[in-house]
C-alpha positions as CSV (number, residue, x, y, z in Angstrom):
1,X,0.0,0.0,0.0
2,X,1.3,3.5,-0.8
3,X,1.7,6.2,1.8
4,X,0.1,9.6,1.7
5,X,3.4,11.0,0.8
6,X,3.4,9.2,-2.5
7,X,-0.3,9.0,-3.3
8,X,-0.8,8.8,-7.0
9,X,-2.8,11.3,-9.2
10,X,-6.5,11.1,-10.1
11,X,-5.4,9.6,-13.4
12,X,-4.7,6.3,-11.5
13,X,-8.4,5.9,-10.9
14,X,-9.2,3.4,-8.2
15,X,-5.9,1.7,-8.6
16,X,-3.4,2.2,-5.8
17,X,0.1,1.3,-7.1
18,X,2.2,-0.7,-4.6
19,X,5.7,-0.2,-6.2
20,X,7.5,2.5,-8.2
21,X,7.4,0.3,-11.3
22,X,3.7,0.0,-10.9
23,X,3.4,3.7,-10.5
24,X,5.3,4.3,-13.8
25,X,3.0,2.0,-15.7
26,X,-0.1,3.5,-14.1
27,X,1.0,7.0,-15.0
28,X,1.5,6.3,-18.6
29,X,-1.8,4.3,-18.8
30,X,-3.6,7.1,-17.2
31,X,-2.0,9.7,-19.4
32,X,-3.2,7.8,-22.4
33,X,-6.7,7.7,-21.0
34,X,-6.9,11.3,-20.0
35,X,-5.1,12.8,-22.9
36,X,-6.3,10.6,-25.8
37,X,-2.9,9.1,-26.5
38,X,-2.2,5.7,-28.1
39,X,-1.7,2.9,-25.7
40,X,-0.2,0.8,-28.4
41,X,2.8,3.1,-28.5
42,X,3.3,4.2,-24.9
43,X,2.5,1.3,-22.7
44,X,5.0,-1.3,-24.2
45,X,7.7,1.3,-23.9
46,X,6.8,2.0,-20.2
47,X,6.7,-1.7,-19.4
48,X,10.1,-2.3,-21.0
49,X,11.5,0.6,-19.0
50,X,10.2,-0.7,-15.6
51,X,11.7,-4.1,-16.5
52,X,15.2,-2.7,-16.4
53,X,15.0,-0.1,-13.7
54,X,16.3,-2.5,-11.0
55,X,15.1,-4.4,-7.9
56,X,14.0,-1.2,-6.1
57,X,11.2,-0.7,-8.7
58,X,9.6,-4.0,-7.5
59,X,9.9,-3.3,-3.8
60,X,7.0,-1.8,-1.8
61,X,7.0,2.0,-2.1
62,X,6.9,2.2,1.7
63,X,10.4,0.5,1.9
64,X,11.9,3.8,0.6
65,X,9.6,6.3,2.4
66,X,12.3,7.8,4.4
67,X,14.7,8.3,1.5
68,X,14.6,11.8,0.1
69,X,15.6,12.1,-3.5
70,X,16.5,15.2,-5.3
71,X,14.3,14.2,-8.2
72,X,11.1,15.5,-6.9
73,X,10.2,18.3,-4.4
74,X,8.6,15.8,-2.0
75,X,11.6,13.5,-2.0
76,X,10.2,10.7,-4.2
77,X,12.6,9.3,-6.8
78,X,10.1,9.9,-9.6
79,X,8.8,13.0,-11.4
80,X,6.5,13.1,-14.4
81,X,5.9,15.7,-17.1
82,X,3.8,16.4,-20.1
83,X,5.0,18.6,-23.1
84,X,2.4,20.6,-25.0
85,X,2.8,22.5,-28.3
86,X,0.5,23.8,-31.0
87,X,0.5,20.3,-32.5
88,X,-0.8,18.8,-29.3
89,X,0.8,16.6,-26.7
90,X,4.4,16.0,-28.0
91,X,5.8,13.9,-25.2
92,X,5.3,12.4,-21.8
93,X,8.2,11.7,-19.6
94,X,9.4,10.2,-16.4
95,X,12.5,11.4,-14.5
96,X,13.9,9.0,-12.0
97,X,16.9,8.2,-9.7
98,X,17.9,4.6,-9.9
99,X,18.3,3.2,-6.3
100,X,19.9,0.3,-4.6
101,X,19.4,-0.7,-1.0
102,X,20.9,0.1,1.4
103,X,20.5,3.6,-0.1
104,X,23.7,5.5,0.3
105,X,25.4,8.2,-2.0
106,X,27.8,5.6,-3.3
107,X,25.2,3.0,-3.8
108,X,23.0,5.5,-5.8
109,X,26.0,6.3,-8.0
110,X,26.8,2.7,-8.6
111,X,23.2,1.8,-9.4
112,X,22.8,4.8,-11.7
113,X,25.8,3.6,-13.7
114,X,24.6,0.1,-13.7
115,X,21.1,1.3,-14.9
116,X,22.8,3.2,-17.8
117,X,24.4,0.0,-18.9
118,X,21.1,-1.9,-18.7
119,X,19.6,0.8,-20.9
120,X,22.2,0.1,-23.6
121,X,21.5,-3.6,-23.4
122,X,17.7,-3.3,-23.5
123,X,17.1,-0.3,-25.7
124,X,20.4,0.0,-27.6
125,X,21.1,3.5,-26.3
126,X,24.4,5.1,-27.3
127,X,26.8,5.5,-24.4
128,X,29.9,6.8,-26.1
129,X,29.6,10.3,-24.8
130,X,28.8,9.2,-21.3
131,X,31.8,6.8,-21.2
132,X,34.0,9.6,-22.4
133,X,33.2,11.7,-19.4
134,X,32.0,9.4,-16.7
135,X,35.2,9.5,-14.7
136,X,34.6,13.3,-14.1
137,X,31.4,12.5,-12.1
138,X,32.3,9.4,-10.2
139,X,34.3,8.9,-7.0
140,X,34.3,6.7,-3.9
141,X,32.7,9.4,-1.7
142,X,30.1,11.2,-3.8
143,X,28.9,14.7,-2.6
144,X,25.8,16.7,-3.1
145,X,22.2,15.7,-3.4
146,X,22.6,13.1,-6.2
147,X,25.0,11.6,-8.7
148,X,23.0,10.4,-11.6
149,X,19.3,10.8,-12.8
150,X,17.7,9.5,-15.9
151,X,14.7,10.6,-18.0
152,X,12.7,8.5,-20.4
153,X,10.8,10.6,-22.9
154,X,8.1,8.4,-24.5
155,X,6.6,9.5,-27.8
156,X,2.8,9.2,-28.3
157,X,3.5,8.9,-32.1
158,X,5.3,5.6,-32.2
159,X,8.8,7.1,-32.3
160,X,11.5,5.3,-30.3
161,X,11.8,6.7,-26.7
162,X,14.6,9.2,-26.0
163,X,16.6,8.5,-22.9
164,X,18.5,11.2,-21.2
165,X,20.7,11.4,-18.2
166,X,21.7,14.2,-15.9
167,X,25.0,14.2,-14.0
168,X,25.9,16.2,-10.8
169,X,29.1,18.2,-11.7
170,X,29.7,18.8,-8.1
171,X,29.6,15.1,-7.0
172,X,33.4,14.8,-6.7
173,X,33.9,18.0,-4.8
174,X,35.6,19.7,-7.8
175,X,34.4,23.0,-9.3
176,X,31.2,22.2,-11.2
177,X,32.1,24.9,-13.8
178,X,35.5,23.3,-14.3
179,X,34.0,19.8,-14.5
180,X,31.4,21.0,-17.2
181,X,34.2,22.7,-19.1
182,X,36.3,19.6,-19.2
183,X,33.3,17.5,-20.1
184,X,32.5,19.7,-23.0
185,X,36.1,19.8,-24.1
186,X,36.3,16.1,-24.3
187,X,33.0,15.9,-26.3
188,X,34.2,18.5,-28.8
189,X,32.4,21.6,-27.6
190,X,35.3,23.6,-26.2
191,X,34.6,26.4,-28.7
192,X,30.9,26.6,-27.8
193,X,31.6,26.6,-24.1
194,X,34.2,29.4,-24.7
195,X,31.4,31.4,-26.3
196,X,29.3,30.9,-23.1
197,X,32.2,32.1,-20.9
198,X,32.7,35.1,-23.1
199,X,29.0,35.8,-23.0
200,X,29.2,36.1,-19.3
201,X,32.3,38.3,-19.7
202,X,34.4,35.7,-18.1
203,X,32.4,35.7,-15.0
204,X,32.5,32.9,-12.4
205,X,30.2,30.1,-13.5
206,X,30.2,28.7,-10.0
207,X,28.7,31.9,-8.7
208,X,25.0,32.0,-7.6
209,X,24.0,34.2,-10.5
210,X,24.9,31.7,-13.3
211,X,25.8,28.6,-11.2
212,X,26.5,25.4,-13.2
213,X,24.0,23.0,-11.6
214,X,23.6,19.9,-13.9
215,X,25.2,18.4,-17.1
216,X,22.8,16.4,-19.3
217,X,23.3,14.0,-22.2
218,X,20.9,12.7,-24.8
219,X,21.7,8.9,-25.0
220,X,21.5,8.7,-28.7
221,X,24.0,8.8,-31.6
222,X,21.6,11.0,-33.6
223,X,23.1,14.2,-35.3
224,X,20.6,16.1,-33.3
225,X,21.8,14.7,-29.9
226,X,22.4,17.3,-27.3
227,X,24.9,17.9,-24.4
228,X,23.3,20.3,-22.0
229,X,24.5,22.5,-19.2
230,X,21.9,23.9,-16.7
231,X,22.7,27.3,-15.1
232,X,20.8,28.2,-11.9
233,X,20.2,31.9,-11.5
234,X,19.9,33.1,-7.9
235,X,19.2,36.8,-7.3
236,X,19.0,37.7,-11.0
237,X,16.2,39.8,-12.4
238,X,14.0,38.7,-15.3
239,X,15.9,40.8,-17.9
240,X,19.2,39.4,-16.6
241,X,17.9,35.8,-17.1
242,X,16.8,36.7,-20.6
243,X,20.2,38.1,-21.3
244,X,21.8,34.9,-20.0
245,X,19.9,32.9,-22.7
246,X,21.0,35.4,-25.5
247,X,24.1,33.3,-26.2
248,X,21.8,30.6,-27.7
249,X,21.1,30.5,-31.4
250,X,17.4,30.3,-31.0
251,X,17.0,33.2,-28.5
252,X,14.3,35.7,-29.1
253,X,14.7,39.0,-27.0
254,X,12.2,39.3,-24.3
255,X,10.5,36.0,-24.4
256,X,11.9,34.6,-21.2
257,X,11.1,38.0,-19.5
258,X,7.4,37.4,-20.4
259,X,7.6,33.8,-19.1
260,X,9.0,34.9,-15.8
261,X,6.4,37.7,-15.4
262,X,3.6,35.2,-16.2
263,X,4.8,32.8,-13.5
264,X,5.9,35.3,-10.9
265,X,2.8,37.5,-10.9
266,X,3.6,40.4,-8.5
267,X,6.6,38.6,-7.0
268,X,9.9,39.5,-8.7
269,X,12.0,36.6,-9.6
270,X,14.8,37.8,-7.3
271,X,12.5,37.1,-4.4
272,X,11.6,33.6,-5.4
273,X,12.4,31.0,-2.8
274,X,13.6,28.6,-5.4
275,X,15.6,30.0,-8.4
276,X,14.9,29.4,-12.1
277,X,17.5,27.6,-14.3
278,X,18.5,28.1,-18.0
279,X,19.5,25.0,-20.0
280,X,21.9,25.6,-22.7
281,X,22.0,22.8,-25.4
282,X,25.1,22.1,-27.4
283,X,24.8,20.3,-30.7
284,X,27.4,19.4,-33.3
285,X,27.9,21.9,-36.2
286,X,26.9,24.9,-34.0
287,X,29.5,27.4,-32.8
288,X,27.3,28.6,-29.9
289,X,24.6,26.8,-27.9
290,X,21.9,25.8,-30.3
291,X,19.0,26.5,-27.9
292,X,18.0,27.6,-24.4
293,X,15.2,26.4,-22.3
294,X,13.9,28.3,-19.3
295,X,12.8,26.2,-16.2
296,X,10.7,28.0,-13.6
297,X,10.0,26.3,-10.3
298,X,6.3,26.5,-9.3
299,X,6.6,24.8,-5.9
300,X,7.5,26.3,-3.4
301,X,7.3,29.7,-5.2
302,X,3.5,29.5,-5.7
303,X,0.9,28.9,-3.0
304,X,-0.9,26.0,-4.6
305,X,-1.8,24.1,-7.8
306,X,-4.8,26.2,-8.6
307,X,-2.6,29.4,-8.9
308,X,0.2,27.5,-10.6
309,X,-2.1,26.1,-13.2
310,X,-3.6,29.6,-13.9
311,X,-0.1,31.1,-14.5
312,X,1.1,28.2,-16.6
313,X,-2.0,28.5,-18.8
314,X,-0.6,31.9,-19.9
315,X,2.5,30.1,-21.2
316,X,0.4,27.4,-22.8
317,X,-1.4,30.2,-24.6
318,X,1.9,31.7,-25.8
319,X,2.8,28.2,-27.1
320,X,-0.5,27.9,-28.9
321,X,-1.3,24.7,-26.9
322,X,-4.9,23.2,-27.0
323,X,-6.5,24.7,-23.8
324,X,-8.8,21.6,-23.4
325,X,-5.8,19.2,-23.5
326,X,-4.0,21.5,-21.0
327,X,-7.0,21.5,-18.6
328,X,-7.2,17.7,-19.0
329,X,-3.5,17.5,-18.0
330,X,-4.0,19.5,-14.9
331,X,-7.2,17.6,-13.9
332,X,-5.3,14.3,-14.2
333,X,-2.7,15.6,-11.8
334,X,-4.5,17.8,-9.3
335,X,-8.0,16.6,-9.5
336,X,-10.9,18.5,-7.9
337,X,-8.9,20.1,-5.1
338,X,-6.0,22.1,-6.6
339,X,-6.0,24.6,-3.8
340,X,-5.0,21.8,-1.4
341,X,-2.1,20.6,-3.4
342,X,1.4,21.6,-4.6
343,X,1.9,18.7,-7.1
344,X,2.8,21.1,-10.0
345,X,6.5,21.6,-9.5
346,X,8.2,23.1,-12.6
347,X,7.3,24.5,-16.0
348,X,9.7,24.7,-18.9
349,X,9.5,26.9,-22.1
350,X,11.7,26.4,-25.1
351,X,12.0,27.0,-28.8
352,X,10.3,30.5,-29.2
353,X,9.8,30.1,-33.0
354,X,7.6,27.0,-32.4
355,X,7.2,26.9,-28.7
356,X,7.0,23.8,-26.4
357,X,5.7,24.3,-22.9
358,X,6.3,21.4,-20.5
359,X,4.5,20.9,-17.1
360,X,6.3,18.8,-14.4
361,X,4.6,17.4,-11.4
362,X,5.4,15.2,-8.4
363,X,3.2,12.5,-6.9
364,X,2.1,14.5,-3.9
365,X,3.3,17.5,-1.8
366,X,4.0,18.0,1.9
367,X,0.7,18.5,3.7
368,X,-1.3,18.0,0.4
369,X,-4.6,16.4,0.3
370,X,-5.8,14.5,-2.6
């Protein structure tokens, strides 16, 4: 039986998942039902994913109740998201931290690495880039809130799933900015990273204003595969965050300023309890980052899901998303009592020329009532 802390969303119906693997399958089945997506494409991919996650996915959820993962705001090792655009729902995703009992920083790091290898065996994902830089992120005494996280972005259109991984550049205790720089150098993006450093006028990329927080990899050999660096912006105003993204090839001046204004309401971003992040994506054949994505935390910055949903709806309108599909997404997550919940955790906005707006949500929130 699940605990209150990890109670599933209304999309689960009367089913109460007992394990994290069951939760993942329930989420994707419910997303299909609520959003009109094809079960033929999504559900087999979800079941294949849960089969390689590891033993912890089959253990009772209550066994890990006291472990607090960095993945989700409530400490669960899972977070889900739905991406909307003018063409409809373009992706549903799960973010997870692979675990191994007893759960320790080292066992999490080891299991994350082992899970990566299993993804290659089961799904044929490309590990070349990861193996080229893995030593920069691994050590015998990992530091920080996590070592590795993985995301599975499943396509509702029958395309193969895209697997991604996120590495903590501070896990070894080295400067995160220096680790990111070396990783990008090894992967052939030294020129593009130099453009980022120049854009910040040589500023300290370990400073709170533009702190290197994550390094991400698309686990694919595709020409379009991305290496990503996430910058956290603490104490930076909206215009400054928009300028930070101006190094990217797809930047449109003022768009991220509008996004921050929509989410923040009357509260300036410099006063947010949790700071936003910019993700810079690096692709081959580009001399600068090819794109920038803005991530705005909803929880704990916004009082409840009702207000969060209203503000995110402004971004969905900017993206040309179907308002009925967006309302169905929120209803599947928050149900009939959005004022009593803080499940809606982040929103991301990217590709201003053809926007994609992604809503992220956890399983429950501290003090929330379903």
